[in-house]
C-alpha positions as CSV (number, residue, x, y, z in Angstrom):
1,M,-53.9,8.7,63.4
2,L,-55.2,9.5,66.9
3,T,-52.7,9.6,69.7
4,Y,-52.9,10.3,73.4
5,S,-51.3,13.7,72.9
6,K,-53.9,14.6,70.2
7,L,-56.7,13.5,72.5
8,R,-55.4,15.8,75.3
9,N,-55.2,18.7,72.9
10,I,-58.8,18.1,71.8
11,E,-59.9,18.0,75.4
12,Q,-58.2,21.3,76.2
13,N,-59.6,22.9,73.1
14,E,-63.1,21.8,73.9
15,K,-62.7,23.3,77.4
16,M,-61.6,26.7,76.1
17,V,-64.1,27.3,73.3
18,S,-67.8,27.6,73.5
19,S,-68.4,26.2,70.0
20,L,-67.6,22.7,68.8
21,T,-63.9,22.4,67.8
22,S,-62.9,20.6,64.6
23,I,-62.1,17.0,65.5
24,G,-62.9,15.3,62.2
25,I,-66.0,13.5,61.0
26,D,-64.7,10.1,62.0
27,F,-63.3,11.1,65.4
28,Y,-65.3,8.5,67.5
29,Q,-64.3,5.6,65.2
30,E,-60.7,6.7,65.4
31,A,-60.9,7.0,69.2
32,L,-62.5,3.6,69.6
33,S,-59.9,2.1,67.3
34,Y,-57.1,3.7,69.3
35,I,-58.6,2.2,72.5
36,S,-58.8,-1.2,70.8
37,E,-55.1,-1.0,69.9
38,L,-54.2,-0.1,73.4
39,E,-56.2,-3.1,74.7
40,E,-54.5,-5.4,72.2
41,K,-51.0,-4.1,73.4
42,I,-52.0,-4.7,77.0
43,E,-53.1,-8.3,76.3
44,E,-49.9,-8.9,74.3
45,E,-47.7,-7.5,77.1
46,R,-49.7,-9.4,79.7
47,R,-48.9,-12.7,77.9
48,K,-45.2,-11.8,77.7
49,D,-44.8,-10.6,81.3
50,P,-47.7,-10.0,83.6
51,A,-45.6,-8.0,86.0
52,S,-43.9,-5.7,83.5
53,R,-43.6,-1.9,83.9
54,K,-44.8,-1.5,80.3
55,L,-48.0,-3.2,81.2
56,L,-48.6,-0.8,84.0
57,L,-47.9,2.2,81.8
58,L,-50.2,0.9,79.0
59,S,-53.0,0.3,81.5
60,D,-52.6,3.8,82.8
61,E,-52.7,5.2,79.3
62,L,-55.9,3.2,78.5
63,R,-57.6,4.4,81.7
64,N,-56.6,8.0,81.0
65,T,-57.6,7.7,77.3
66,K,-61.1,6.5,78.3
67,R,-61.5,9.3,80.8
68,I,-60.4,11.9,78.3
69,L,-62.7,10.5,75.6
70,N,-65.6,10.6,78.0
71,N,-64.7,14.3,78.9
72,I,-64.6,15.2,75.2
73,F,-67.9,13.4,74.6
74,E,-69.7,15.1,77.5
75,R,-68.5,18.6,76.7
76,R,-69.5,18.2,73.0
77,E,-72.8,16.6,74.0
78,K,-73.7,19.6,76.2
79,K,-72.8,22.0,73.4
80,I,-74.9,20.1,70.9
81,I,-77.9,19.9,73.3
82,M,-77.7,23.7,73.8
83,A,-77.5,24.3,70.1
84,A,-80.5,21.9,69.5
85,L,-82.5,23.8,72.1
86,L,-81.8,27.1,70.5
87,A,-82.7,25.6,67.1
88,A,-86.0,24.3,68.4
89,R,-87.0,27.6,69.8
90,A,-85.9,29.7,66.8
91,A,-84.7,28.6,63.4
92,R,-81.0,28.4,63.7
93,K,-78.4,26.7,61.6
94,P,-76.7,23.6,63.0
95,P,-73.3,24.0,64.7
96,E,-70.2,23.3,62.6
97,N,-67.6,20.6,63.2
98,M,-70.0,17.8,64.2
99,T,-69.1,14.2,63.6
100,R,-71.5,11.9,61.8
101,E,-72.9,10.6,65.1
102,E,-73.3,14.0,66.5
103,K,-75.2,15.2,63.4
104,I,-77.7,12.4,63.8
105,F,-78.0,13.1,67.5
106,Y,-78.5,16.9,66.8
107,E,-81.1,16.3,64.2
108,N,-83.1,13.8,66.3
109,L,-82.9,16.1,69.3
110,V,-84.1,19.2,67.4
111,E,-87.0,17.2,66.0
112,L,-87.9,15.8,69.4
113,L,-87.8,19.2,71.0
114,K,-89.9,20.7,68.2
115,E,-92.5,17.9,68.5
116,N,-92.7,18.3,72.2
117,R,-93.3,22.1,71.8
118,R,-96.0,21.4,69.3
119,K,-97.8,19.0,71.6
120,I,-97.6,21.2,74.6
121,F,-98.9,24.3,72.8
122,E,-101.7,22.3,71.0
123,L,-102.8,21.0,74.4
124,K,-102.8,24.5,75.9
125,R,-104.8,25.8,73.0
126,K,-107.4,23.0,73.3
127,E,-107.7,23.6,77.1
128,F,-108.1,27.3,76.5
129,L,-110.9,26.7,73.9
130,T,-112.7,24.2,76.1
131,I,-112.8,26.5,79.1
132,R,-114.1,29.4,77.1
């Protein structure tokens, strides 16, 4: 089960390492589930006592959790984009520790980059032949 503490640890690990850290294949589903649970707790607390200290703490936790998740996502996204760029230029194996969603993103991105490279070099080749 994902917790705020685990999210903070993942965020710190992603900052320190240039490769993708192991977060589990279902990380994003777990993170979204955790956010949903927090939102439910907030609504429940709001119904009980709209001015409670617990409501304020839960709201802060939700806001920070979303910020941390976004930071993790953006760091991992950047690492995946760089790996895809290297793979499109030279045959390289995909990075390890990707989630399901990240694998799909990586594969689509590599294919898009390769296709773009093919189109550009075909166009240059045609222009070169036409000029000659």
